[in-house]
C-alpha positions in Angstrom: 0.0 0.0 0.0 1.3 3.4 -1.0 0.6 6.3 1.4 0.5 9.8 -0.1 0.3 13.3 1.3 -1.1 15.7 -1.3 -1.9 19.4 -1.1 -5.4 18.9 -2.6 -6.6 15.3 -1.9 -10.2 16.4 -2.6 -9.4 16.9 -6.3 -8.3 13.2 -6.4 -11.3 12.0 -4.4 -13.7 13.8 -6.8 -12.1 11.7 -9.6 -11.8 8.6 -7.5 -13.9 6.1 -9.5 -12.4 7.1 -12.9 -8.8 7.0 -11.6 -9.3 3.7 -9.9 -10.7 2.2 -13.1 -7.9 3.7 -15.3 -5.1 2.8 -12.9 -6.3 -0.6 -11.5 -5.9 0.5 -7.9 -8.1 1.3 -4.9 -7.9 4.8 -3.5 -8.9 5.6 0.0 -8.5 8.7 2.2 -8.2 9.1 6.0 -6.5 11.4 8.5 -3.1 10.2 7.4 -3.6 11.1 3.7 -4.4 9.1 0.6 -3.8 5.4 0.3 -3.3 3.6 -3.0 -3.7 -0.2 -3.0 -3.2 -2.6 -5.8 -0.4 -4.4 -7.6 3.0 -3.0 -6.9 3.6 -1.6 -10.3 0.0 -0.1 -10.5 0.6 1.6 -7.1 3.8 3.1 -8.3 2.3 4.5 -11.5 -0.8 5.7 -9.7 1.3 7.6 -7.2 3.1 9.4 -10.0 -0.1 10.2 -11.7 -1.9 11.4 -8.6 1.1 13.6 -7.7 0.9 15.1 -11.2 -2.8 15.8 -10.8 -2.1 17.4 -7.4 0.5 19.6 -9.0 -2.2 21.0 -11.4 -2.1 18.8 -14.5 -5.4 17.9 -16.1 -6.1 14.3 -15.3 -6.2 13.3 -19.0 -2.7 14.7 -19.4 -1.5 13.0 -16.2 -2.8 9.6 -17.4 -0.3 9.6 -20.3 2.2 8.7 -17.6 1.0 5.2 -17.8 3.0 4.9 -21.0 6.6 4.2 -20.2 7.8 6.5 -23.0 6.4 9.5 -21.0 7.8 11.1 -17.9 7.3 13.9 -15.5 10.0 16.2 -14.3 9.6 18.5 -11.3 11.9 21.5 -10.8 12.0 23.5 -7.6 12.8 27.1 -8.5 14.3 27.6 -5.1 17.1 25.2 -6.1 18.2 27.8 -8.7 17.6 31.2 -7.1 17.1 32.9 -3.8 13.6 32.7 -2.3 13.2 36.5 -2.8 13.5 35.9 -6.6 11.0 33.0 -7.0 8.1 35.2 -8.1 10.3 37.0 -10.7 11.6 33.8 -12.1 8.1 32.2 -12.1 6.9 35.3 -14.1 9.7 34.8 -16.6 8.8 31.2 -17.2 5.1 32.0 -17.5 5.6 35.2 -19.5 3.1 38.0 -20.2 -0.4 36.5 -20.1 1.1 33.0 -20.2 2.6 33.5 -23.6 6.1 32.1 -22.8 4.8 29.0 -21.1 2.4 28.3 -24.0 5.3 28.8 -26.5 7.5 26.5 -24.5 4.8 23.8 -24.3 4.1 24.1 -28.1 7.7 24.0 -29.2 8.6 21.1 -26.9 5.4 19.1 -27.3 5.2 19.0 -23.5 2.6 20.0 -20.9 3.9 22.5 -18.4 2.5 23.5 -15.0 4.0 26.4 -12.9 2.8 26.6 -9.3 4.2 28.2 -6.2 7.9 27.4 -6.5 7.5 24.3 -8.6 7.6 23.8 -12.4 6.5 20.4 -13.7 6.8 19.0 -17.2 5.1 16.0 -18.8 6.0 14.6 -22.2 8.1 12.2 -24.0 11.5 11.7 -22.3 13.5 13.5 -25.0 11.0 16.4 -25.2 11.0 16.8 -21.4 14.8 16.9 -21.4 14.8 19.8 -23.9 12.0 21.6 -22.1 13.8 21.4 -18.7 17.0 22.7 -20.3 15.1 25.6 -21.8 13.4 26.4 -18.5 16.7 26.3 -16.7 18.1 28.8 -19.2 15.1 31.1 -18.6 15.6 30.8 -14.8 19.3 31.7 -15.3 18.2 34.8 -17.2 18.6 33.9 -20.9 16.5 36.0 -23.2 13.3 34.3 -24.3 14.1 34.6 -28.0 17.4 32.8 -27.5 15.8 30.0 -25.7 13.0 29.6 -28.3 15.6 29.6 -31.1 17.5 26.9 -29.3 14.4 24.7 -29.1 13.6 25.3 -32.8 17.1 24.3 -33.8 16.9 21.2 -31.6 13.5 20.3 -33.2 14.9 20.8 -36.7 17.8 18.4 -36.0 15.4 15.9 -34.4 13.2 15.9 -37.5 16.2 15.5 -39.8 17.3 12.5 -37.8 13.8 11.0 -38.0 13.7 11.5 -41.7 17.1 9.8 -42.1 15.9 6.9 -39.9 12.9 6.5 -42.1 15.0 6.5 -45.3 17.4 4.0 -43.8 14.5 1.6 -43.3 13.3 1.9 -46.9 
């Protein structure tokens, strides 16, 4: 049995039946937190997905984590800057009216959630890697345009490799 302490367990409990069915586990709540019970691997995957939902991801997005090709990466902004700069850095990652975050998500094919001092990314492993590098660059103060150009360059190289891989198979 996996015990979990989440910020918003009510969100999980509102989706309990759907999550239990999708994840093959039983979810219960008491004074000590949420409990996930099922096969060991199902418990492990469920705990990752429930944590993602608690961070703010849409449940449909979080459920892609059942696929082993997908991953979640969490970054604590406080690991990179002083506490007094967390709001400023969070604002840099989000951008004016959410534009920078949307652009990052679009360019990297990842879902990104920014909350409090945590940034979380869900996507294919290679895509999450590039998204986290881009976010670290923004945190360190790189201009948005430079970061976006870096991602575009990476995507171009990735597409070229995919095309070469397809041609090799023909």
